[in-house]
C-alpha atoms as a printed R data frame, in Angstrom:
    type eleno elety resid chain resno      x      y       z
1   ATOM     1    CA   MET     A     1 13.292 26.153 -11.230
2   ATOM     2    CA   ARG     A     2 14.772 22.683 -11.524
3   ATOM     3    CA   ILE     A     3 18.489 22.933 -10.805
4   ATOM     4    CA   VAL     A     4 21.447 20.575 -10.495
5   ATOM     5    CA   LEU     A     5 24.303 21.848  -8.318
6   ATOM     6    CA   VAL     A     6 27.809 20.620  -9.118
7   ATOM     7    CA   GLY     A     7 31.309 21.406  -7.935
8   ATOM     8    CA   PRO     A     8 34.340 19.750  -6.360
9   ATOM     9    CA   PRO     A     9 34.489 18.728  -2.695
10  ATOM    10    CA   GLY     A    10 35.081 21.831  -0.600
11  ATOM    11    CA   ALA     A    11 33.213 24.120  -2.992
12  ATOM    12    CA   GLY     A    12 30.515 24.784  -0.389
13  ATOM    13    CA   LYS     A    13 27.722 22.971  -2.246
14  ATOM    14    CA   GLY     A    14 25.787 22.035   0.894
15  ATOM    15    CA   THR     A    15 25.884 25.571   2.272
16  ATOM    16    CA   GLN     A    16 24.960 27.177  -1.040
17  ATOM    17    CA   ALA     A    17 22.245 24.604  -1.710
18  ATOM    18    CA   ALA     A    18 20.502 25.479   1.561
19  ATOM    19    CA   PHE     A    19 20.600 29.237   0.878
20  ATOM    20    CA   LEU     A    20 19.589 28.931  -2.783
21  ATOM    21    CA   ALA     A    21 16.723 26.553  -2.037
22  ATOM    22    CA   LYS     A    22 15.395 28.964   0.583
23  ATOM    23    CA   ASN     A    23 15.717 31.988  -1.727
24  ATOM    24    CA   LEU     A    24 14.034 30.150  -4.601
25  ATOM    25    CA   SER     A    25 11.392 28.484  -2.379
26  ATOM    26    CA   ILE     A    26 12.195 25.003  -3.674
27  ATOM    27    CA   PRO     A    27 13.284 21.880  -1.777
28  ATOM    28    CA   HIS     A    28 16.963 21.051  -1.396
29  ATOM    29    CA   ILE     A    29 17.359 17.391  -2.352
30  ATOM    30    CA   SER     A    30 20.728 15.950  -1.320
31  ATOM    31    CA   THR     A    31 21.893 12.388  -1.842
32  ATOM    32    CA   GLY     A    32 22.963 12.100   1.790
33  ATOM    33    CA   ASP     A    33 19.537 13.177   3.059
34  ATOM    34    CA   LEU     A    34 17.813 10.775   0.646
35  ATOM    35    CA   PHE     A    35 19.821  7.820   1.921
36  ATOM    36    CA   ARG     A    36 19.358  8.745   5.587
37  ATOM    37    CA   ALA     A    37 15.609  9.307   5.173
38  ATOM    38    CA   ASN     A    38 15.004  6.050   3.308
39  ATOM    39    CA   ILE     A    39 17.140  4.016   5.706
40  ATOM    40    CA   SER     A    40 15.582  5.546   8.838
41  ATOM    41    CA   ARG     A    41 12.039  4.990   7.469
42  ATOM    42    CA   GLN     A    42 13.048  1.478   6.429
43  ATOM    43    CA   THR     A    43 11.589  1.875   2.957
44  ATOM    44    CA   GLU     A    44 12.243 -0.891   0.447
45  ATOM    45    CA   LEU     A    45 14.821  1.333  -1.265
46  ATOM    46    CA   GLY     A    46 16.377  2.140   2.104
47  ATOM    47    CA   LYS     A    47 16.680 -1.539   3.013
48  ATOM    48    CA   LEU     A    48 18.198 -2.271  -0.380
49  ATOM    49    CA   ALA     A    49 20.722  0.572  -0.074
50  ATOM    50    CA   LYS     A    50 21.661 -0.506   3.459
51  ATOM    51    CA   SER     A    51 22.289 -4.064   2.299
52  ATOM    52    CA   TYR     A    52 25.000 -2.770  -0.030
53  ATOM    53    CA   MET     A    53 26.395 -0.289   2.488
54  ATOM    54    CA   ASP     A    54 26.635 -2.929   5.223
55  ATOM    55    CA   LYS     A    55 28.852 -4.994   2.922
56  ATOM    56    CA   GLY     A    56 31.001 -1.970   2.162
57  ATOM    57    CA   ASP     A    57 29.814 -1.907  -1.444
58  ATOM    58    CA   LEU     A    58 28.761  1.113  -3.483
59  ATOM    59    CA   VAL     A    59 25.010  1.539  -3.820
60  ATOM    60    CA   PRO     A    60 24.117  0.874  -7.493
61  ATOM    61    CA   ASP     A    61 23.074  3.835  -9.633
62  ATOM    62    CA   GLU     A    62 19.569  2.427 -10.154
63  ATOM    63    CA   VAL     A    63 18.864  2.518  -6.411
64  ATOM    64    CA   THR     A    64 20.075  6.113  -6.074
65  ATOM    65    CA   ILE     A    65 18.073  7.111  -9.151
66  ATOM    66    CA   ALA     A    66 14.930  5.455  -7.793
67  ATOM    67    CA   MET     A    67 15.291  7.366  -4.502
68  ATOM    68    CA   ALA     A    68 15.775 10.666  -6.341
69  ATOM    69    CA   LYS     A    69 12.790  9.974  -8.603
70  ATOM    70    CA   ASP     A    70 10.555  9.224  -5.612
71  ATOM    71    CA   ARG     A    71 11.660 12.469  -3.899
72  ATOM    72    CA   MET     A    72 11.155 14.608  -7.021
73  ATOM    73    CA   GLU     A    73  7.589 13.326  -7.273
74  ATOM    74    CA   GLN     A    74  6.647 14.621  -3.806
75  ATOM    75    CA   PRO     A    75  4.150 17.538  -3.688
76  ATOM    76    CA   ASP     A    76  6.685 20.119  -2.446
77  ATOM    77    CA   ALA     A    77  8.860 19.500  -5.525
78  ATOM    78    CA   VAL     A    78  6.126 20.192  -8.092
79  ATOM    79    CA   GLY     A    79  7.318 23.784  -8.559
80  ATOM    80    CA   GLY     A    80 10.979 22.845  -8.795
81  ATOM    81    CA   PHE     A    81 13.903 21.461  -6.808
82  ATOM    82    CA   LEU     A    82 17.633 21.750  -6.286
83  ATOM    83    CA   LEU     A    83 19.620 18.519  -6.631
84  ATOM    84    CA   ASP     A    84 22.841 18.367  -4.610
85  ATOM    85    CA   GLY     A    85 25.106 15.321  -4.972
86  ATOM    86    CA   PHE     A    86 23.070 13.816  -7.776
87  ATOM    87    CA   PRO     A    87 23.779 13.066 -10.567
88  ATOM    88    CA   ARG     A    88 27.354 12.011  -9.774
89  ATOM    89    CA   ASN     A    89 28.229 10.604 -13.184
90  ATOM    90    CA   VAL     A    90 27.087 10.736 -16.800
91  ATOM    91    CA   SER     A    91 25.010  7.552 -16.561
92  ATOM    92    CA   GLN     A    92 23.065  9.071 -13.650
93  ATOM    93    CA   ALA     A    93 22.652 12.309 -15.639
94  ATOM    94    CA   GLU     A    94 21.254 10.342 -18.579
95  ATOM    95    CA   ALA     A    95 18.883  8.470 -16.260
96  ATOM    96    CA   LEU     A    96 17.757 11.759 -14.719
97  ATOM    97    CA   ASP     A    97 17.012 13.178 -18.178
98  ATOM    98    CA   GLU     A    98 14.999 10.078 -18.998
99  ATOM    99    CA   THR     A    99 13.040 10.316 -15.744
100 ATOM   100    CA   LEU     A   100 12.275 14.008 -16.227
101 ATOM   101    CA   THR     A   101 11.209 13.459 -19.833
102 ATOM   102    CA   THR     A   102  8.861 10.681 -18.721
103 ATOM   103    CA   GLU     A   103  7.308 13.101 -16.218
104 ATOM   104    CA   SER     A   104  7.130 15.895 -18.854
105 ATOM   105    CA   MET     A   105  9.718 17.921 -16.941
106 ATOM   106    CA   LYS     A   106 13.175 19.281 -17.749
107 ATOM   107    CA   LEU     A   107 16.080 20.928 -16.003
108 ATOM   108    CA   ASP     A   108 16.349 24.716 -16.107
109 ATOM   109    CA   ALA     A   109 20.000 25.065 -15.120
110 ATOM   110    CA   VAL     A   110 23.122 23.291 -13.924
111 ATOM   111    CA   LEU     A   111 25.021 25.540 -11.519
112 ATOM   112    CA   ASP     A   112 28.746 24.801 -11.532
113 ATOM   113    CA   LEU     A   113 30.625 26.122  -8.482
114 ATOM   114    CA   GLU     A   114 34.205 26.714  -9.579
115 ATOM   115    CA   VAL     A   115 37.066 26.595  -7.053
116 ATOM   116    CA   PRO     A   116 40.816 26.239  -7.750
117 ATOM   117    CA   GLU     A   117 42.188 22.875  -6.627
118 ATOM   118    CA   ASP     A   118 44.715 24.394  -4.217
119 ATOM   119    CA   GLU     A   119 41.902 26.319  -2.521
120 ATOM   120    CA   VAL     A   120 39.879 23.102  -2.144
121 ATOM   121    CA   VAL     A   121 42.834 21.430  -0.432
122 ATOM   122    CA   LYS     A   122 43.372 24.462   1.807
123 ATOM   123    CA   ARG     A   123 39.682 24.602   2.793
124 ATOM   124    CA   ILE     A   124 39.347 20.933   3.689
125 ATOM   125    CA   ALA     A   125 42.821 20.083   4.997
126 ATOM   126    CA   GLY     A   126 42.713 23.122   7.281
127 ATOM   127    CA   ARG     A   127 39.597 21.985   9.162
128 ATOM   128    CA   ARG     A   128 39.920 21.031  12.813
129 ATOM   129    CA   ILE     A   129 37.120 19.302  14.739
130 ATOM   130    CA   CYS     A   130 36.523 19.176  18.493
131 ATOM   131    CA   ARG     A   131 36.750 15.644  19.909
132 ATOM   132    CA   ASN     A   132 34.042 16.488  22.483
133 ATOM   133    CA   ASP     A   133 31.537 17.913  20.006
134 ATOM   134    CA   SER     A   134 31.863 17.553  16.225
135 ATOM   135    CA   ALA     A   135 29.627 20.629  15.803
136 ATOM   136    CA   HIS     A   136 32.553 22.760  17.027
137 ATOM   137    CA   VAL     A   137 34.520 23.268  13.817
138 ATOM   138    CA   PHE     A   138 37.555 25.513  13.342
139 ATOM   139    CA   HIS     A   139 39.995 26.226  10.508
140 ATOM   140    CA   VAL     A   140 43.699 26.943  10.785
141 ATOM   141    CA   SER     A   141 43.422 29.856   8.331
142 ATOM   142    CA   TYR     A   142 39.801 31.025   8.184
143 ATOM   143    CA   LYS     A   143 38.608 30.388  11.739
144 ATOM   144    CA   PRO     A   144 41.592 29.610  13.993
145 ATOM   145    CA   ALA     A   145 41.090 28.651  17.622
146 ATOM   146    CA   LYS     A   146 42.331 31.189  20.171
147 ATOM   147    CA   GLN     A   147 44.698 28.537  21.493
148 ATOM   148    CA   GLU     A   148 46.128 26.124  18.941
149 ATOM   149    CA   GLY     A   149 44.639 22.650  19.280
150 ATOM   150    CA   VAL     A   150 42.061 23.686  21.885
151 ATOM   151    CA   CYS     A   151 38.329 24.240  21.279
152 ATOM   152    CA   ASP     A   152 37.216 27.788  22.123
153 ATOM   153    CA   VAL     A   153 33.783 26.500  23.205
154 ATOM   154    CA   CYS     A   154 34.486 23.601  25.568
155 ATOM   155    CA   GLY     A   155 38.260 23.240  25.818
156 ATOM   156    CA   GLY     A   156 38.252 19.916  24.018
157 ATOM   157    CA   GLU     A   157 41.096 18.720  21.811
158 ATOM   158    CA   LEU     A   158 40.952 19.809  18.168
159 ATOM   159    CA   TYR     A   159 41.999 17.239  15.580
160 ATOM   160    CA   GLN     A   160 42.097 16.697  11.819
161 ATOM   161    CA   ARG     A   161 39.818 13.929  10.563
162 ATOM   162    CA   ASP     A   162 41.428 11.276   8.364
163 ATOM   163    CA   ASP     A   163 39.013 12.298   5.589
164 ATOM   164    CA   ASP     A   164 40.402 15.833   5.755
165 ATOM   165    CA   SER     A   165 44.078 14.981   5.219
166 ATOM   166    CA   GLU     A   166 45.669 16.484   2.113
167 ATOM   167    CA   GLU     A   167 46.326 13.025   0.647
168 ATOM   168    CA   THR     A   168 42.666 12.021   1.052
169 ATOM   169    CA   VAL     A   169 41.409 15.332  -0.328
170 ATOM   170    CA   ARG     A   170 43.530 14.949  -3.458
171 ATOM   171    CA   LYS     A   171 42.197 11.413  -3.942
172 ATOM   172    CA   ARG     A   172 38.637 12.741  -3.620
173 ATOM   173    CA   LEU     A   173 39.461 15.377  -6.219
174 ATOM   174    CA   GLU     A   174 40.740 12.675  -8.583
175 ATOM   175    CA   VAL     A   175 37.426 10.833  -8.196
176 ATOM   176    CA   TYR     A   176 35.537 14.074  -8.868
177 ATOM   177    CA   HIS     A   177 37.566 14.819 -12.006
178 ATOM   178    CA   THR     A   178 37.138 11.275 -13.303
179 ATOM   179    CA   GLN     A   179 33.505 10.551 -12.416
180 ATOM   180    CA   THR     A   180 31.554 13.748 -11.791
181 ATOM   181    CA   GLU     A   181 33.247 16.504 -13.806
182 ATOM   182    CA   PRO     A   182 32.271 14.896 -17.152
183 ATOM   183    CA   ILE     A   183 28.620 15.714 -16.434
184 ATOM   184    CA   ILE     A   184 29.500 19.398 -16.885
185 ATOM   185    CA   ASP     A   185 30.358 18.796 -20.544
186 ATOM   186    CA   TYR     A   186 27.274 16.582 -20.846
187 ATOM   187    CA   TYR     A   187 25.049 19.449 -19.680
188 ATOM   188    CA   LYS     A   188 27.014 22.098 -21.599
189 ATOM   189    CA   ALA     A   189 25.947 20.300 -24.766
190 ATOM   190    CA   GLN     A   190 22.363 21.007 -23.670
191 ATOM   191    CA   GLY     A   191 23.094 24.675 -22.947
192 ATOM   192    CA   LEU     A   192 22.268 24.291 -19.266
193 ATOM   193    CA   VAL     A   193 25.547 25.079 -17.467
194 ATOM   194    CA   VAL     A   194 26.040 28.305 -15.526
195 ATOM   195    CA   THR     A   195 29.540 28.574 -14.007
196 ATOM   196    CA   ILE     A   196 30.314 30.934 -11.129
197 ATOM   197    CA   SER     A   197 33.274 31.447  -8.829
198 ATOM   198    CA   ALA     A   198 32.721 29.953  -5.373
199 ATOM   199    CA   LEU     A   199 35.461 32.110  -3.852
200 ATOM   200    CA   GLY     A   200 34.577 34.768  -1.296
201 ATOM   201    CA   LYS     A   201 32.094 35.047   1.543
202 ATOM   202    CA   VAL     A   202 29.096 32.706   1.613
203 ATOM   203    CA   GLU     A   203 26.597 35.498   1.016
204 ATOM   204    CA   GLU     A   204 28.660 36.835  -1.904
205 ATOM   205    CA   VAL     A   205 28.642 33.435  -3.597
206 ATOM   206    CA   THR     A   206 24.885 33.095  -2.998
207 ATOM   207    CA   GLU     A   207 24.236 36.505  -4.529
208 ATOM   208    CA   ARG     A   208 26.462 35.637  -7.496
209 ATOM   209    CA   ALA     A   209 24.571 32.375  -7.987
210 ATOM   210    CA   MET     A   210 21.137 34.004  -7.734
211 ATOM   211    CA   GLU     A   211 22.078 36.626 -10.337
212 ATOM   212    CA   ALA     A   212 23.452 33.978 -12.700
213 ATOM   213    CA   LEU     A   213 20.342 31.805 -12.344
214 ATOM   214    CA   LYS     A   214 18.095 34.817 -12.926
215 ATOM   215    CA   ARG     A   215 19.971 35.697 -16.118
216 ATOM   216    CA   LYS     A   216 19.702 32.084 -17.213
217 ATOM   217    CA   ASP     A   217 15.950 32.036 -16.523
218 ATOM   218    CA   ASP     A   218 15.376 35.426 -18.231
219 ATOM   219    CA   GLY     A   219 17.313 34.269 -21.270
220 ATOM   220    CA   LYS     A   220 14.885 31.479 -22.066
């Protein structure tokens, strides 16, 4: 299957993408991984992207699209792929359609992970990270430390990243609503969107997504 995964920040896209890609035996293609891989390998696209990033500018859509196109053409993606973080806007979605059409391919589904805005804020703003090791992550509601402000693993100080403040999260949500959410209507017009609730345990959401994708595939 060729799938696009969408949803607001805090919907658990990265986690679900990894599980779904494994269950479907297709590669998980994330924008972040694409940029890191191209920059670390110093590809021409990576150098170009870094030149914008070093200046603090947004990487143009055409560079992101070119990276995604190159990745989708790799041998492991012949049988399908799961796109996470791309497309981010309607122009990227249109470019993706054009690329797939050129390669005689098409999307099978667009999986929309639905989460209430207040829950998004609660999920992200409640995160606390260990200053000694950023891999030690806690949450004031869902995974509280035994002692407030102290990492259970190493005793380091727990803090809230600036990116995780409620004000920043709400700004990120505004960007999502303005730029990315319109692609849902774009794909709905093509009959591709499958919407599921992203509330509940990780495995429950994965199971829900797999069932929805199977129904979508069987309905063709």
